[in-house]
C-alpha positions, 0 to 999 in steps of 0.5 A: 307676629304681625298680622298684615290683613289687620293693618288698619288705617284710624281715619277709614278702611283696612289697608285691604279693603282700600286694594282690594280689585287692584292689579299692578302690570309691569313691562317691559319690552323694546321701545316701539309705537303702539305699546300704551294703546295695546294695552290701555285698549286691552284694560278697557276690553277687559271692563278694568278701569286705568288710574295710574300709568307711569312710562318710559324709554331709554331712547325713542328710537330703539332701546326700552320700554317700561312701564308701570299700569295701576288698574281697577277691575272688579273681582280681579282674583277671579278674573286674575288667571284669564287676564294673565292667559289673555294678555299674553297674545299683547305681550308676545306681539311687543316682545315683553317681559311683564307680571301681574301683580294684585296690591291686595296680596302683602307682600311676607320679608325677613329681615337679616341682621347682624348687631346694629339696630338702625335700620331694622327699627326705621322698618318695624316703625314705619310696618307698625305706622302703616307707611310700609304694607308688607309683613315682616314673617322673621328677623333672622341674625348671627348675634343673638342682641336683639333679641328680646326687642323684636321679640317684643314687637311680636316678630320672630328672632331666629339667632343662626350664628355665621362662624368662619369657615361655615356660612354654607351650613348657616345659610342652609339653615336660613333658607330652610326658615324663608322656605315658602314664607316670605317674597323677598329678604331685608338686609338692614345692617346684616355684617355678612357676603352671602355666598351665590347660593343664597342670591341664586334663590331671592334673584332681585328680591334680597336688597342691601343697604349700603353705607356710602354712597356707591361706587365711592367706598364698597367693601368694609370701613366705607366711613373710615375711607371716607374720613381718610379720604376728606370727603365731603358729602357721605351717602347711602345706597340701597341695591338689589344682592348680586354675586358682585360685592356691592355692584347690584342695581342701585334702588335709591341712592342720598346723601349728606353734605359734611365738613372739616370738623366732622370725625369718624363717628360723627360720619357714623351718626350723621350716616344711620339717619340716612342708611334708616332713611334710604334702606325704607325707601328701597323697601317701601318701592320694591312692595309696591311694585315699583322698581323693574330692573333693567341689566344692572340698573333699575326704572323706578317709578315713585 
């Protein structure tokens, strides 16, 4: 298994050292004057130095306000509980939904795959290069095809078949593997529909890549649907998984132009590149605490 603490930047200190004492506060609340001032004042009084801040309002006259503020505070881990307790008063005054994330706590991922390998490989390469700052704890597949490849990267591979009428039993085995071992699940072309039971265990922590520009061509066979419709653009969508098929909050999308010369196989070949890029971006933004969910939408401070 890859040890995230040993991921190094060849030009400097370990990435864990770079992110030590860095906190990220993510906030959403009804918009009103004074929110930024209150948060900034609180962090100043704690001795923190704000190093990055992003804000967005859906409507300054009464919408929802979103904020992501990144700050540095010496010995943050030691003071973190006290900061969270102290901030509760500010949060209550502004009716905030909020959380404090610690940048040096590397998130652990489980990747679900079937037979297609391109989306998985992109995550593996970005992890090795240091572009994806996460630990890939395990790969779970309903087929054994990618075992040798995955294990050659030093990552645990688990083959759990999903036989007809046995999905619940398969998901119980998956959940036993995931329990207390991962922070998020990535469906890297995992060609199975998850049950509400599994989804409920990881709300807004299961990321899927769908091979179309949603909401167009949801469900199975989107490239065939796109070809038959004669589209001039194809795309891919990374989204959080909900009980509604391919309808969860969208994190990232991208497209590429095609024309009448392209066959279904051409669309699939072009689409594989889009899928890889879109999924990697979405997973990176998630592990860097850049995504806030608002109903069935997201605010992404990329």
